[in-house]
TIFIPA-848560 format. One record per residue (C-alpha): residue in one letter; x, y, z. Coordinates in Angstrom, 2 decimals. Last residue first. Example, Ala and Ser with C-alpha at 12.3 -4.5 7.8 and 13.67 -1.06 7.14 Angstrom:
# residues 2
+----+---------+---------+---------+
: aa :      px :      py :      pz :
+----+---------+---------+---------+
:  S :   13.67 :   -1.06 :    7.14 :
:  A :   12.30 :   -4.50 :    7.80 :
+----+---------+---------+---------+
# end
This chain:
# residues 45
+----+---------+---------+---------+
: aa :      px :      py :      pz :
+----+---------+---------+---------+
:  K :   -2.64 :    2.34 :  -17.73 :
:  K :   -5.54 :    1.52 :  -15.71 :
:  G :   -4.67 :    0.76 :  -11.88 :
:  P :   -4.47 :   -2.64 :  -10.49 :
:  K :   -6.67 :   -3.11 :   -7.37 :
:  T :   -4.90 :   -2.51 :   -4.13 :
:  Q :   -3.43 :   -5.26 :   -1.75 :
:  S :    0.17 :   -4.82 :   -2.75 :
:  L :    0.06 :   -1.22 :   -1.90 :
:  A :   -1.00 :   -1.98 :    1.74 :
:  S :    2.02 :   -4.35 :    2.15 :
:  G :    4.38 :   -1.82 :    0.64 :
:  A :    2.99 :    0.75 :    3.28 :
:  V :    3.59 :   -1.79 :    5.97 :
:  S :    7.13 :   -2.36 :    4.92 :
:  K :    7.79 :    1.37 :    4.49 :
:  S :    6.65 :    1.84 :    7.97 :
:  K :    8.95 :   -0.99 :    9.28 :
:  K :   11.94 :    0.48 :    7.31 :
:  C :   11.55 :    3.82 :    8.93 :
:  Y :   10.03 :    6.93 :    7.39 :
:  R :   12.13 :   10.03 :    6.59 :
:  G :   13.17 :    9.00 :    3.03 :
:  D :    9.74 :    9.67 :    1.49 :
:  R :    8.87 :    7.83 :   -1.55 :
:  L :    7.53 :    4.79 :    0.20 :
:  I :    5.57 :    7.16 :    2.59 :
:  S :    3.95 :    8.80 :   -0.29 :
:  S :    2.88 :    5.58 :   -1.86 :
:  A :    1.31 :    4.51 :    1.38 :
:  K :   -0.63 :    7.63 :    1.70 :
:  R :   -1.90 :    7.20 :   -1.80 :
:  A :   -2.95 :    3.74 :   -1.33 :
:  V :   -4.74 :    4.56 :    2.03 :
:  R :   -6.96 :    7.15 :    0.05 :
:  K :   -7.44 :    4.85 :   -2.88 :
:  S :   -8.81 :    2.19 :   -0.51 :
:  T :   -6.99 :   -1.15 :    0.16 :
:  Q :   -8.91 :   -4.10 :   -1.03 :
:  K :  -10.44 :   -7.01 :    0.88 :
:  T :  -11.49 :  -10.11 :   -1.15 :
:  N :   -9.09 :  -12.50 :    0.51 :
:  R :   -9.78 :  -16.00 :   -0.92 :
:  A :  -10.47 :  -18.81 :    1.33 :
:  M :   -8.46 :  -21.97 :    1.06 :
+----+---------+---------+---------+
# end
C-alpha cells in the first residue's frame, strides 16, 4: 500500500484549529478541519 506523504501546511492548520474552536461552524466544517489537522506534522513540545 502506498504511503501518503502529503502534509497540511501551517497556514491551513491554524485556520482548521480556529474553526474547531469556533462554535459558529457546522458539523461538516469541523469534520473537514479535524481531518486537515490529523494530517499535520506533530509539533514540538
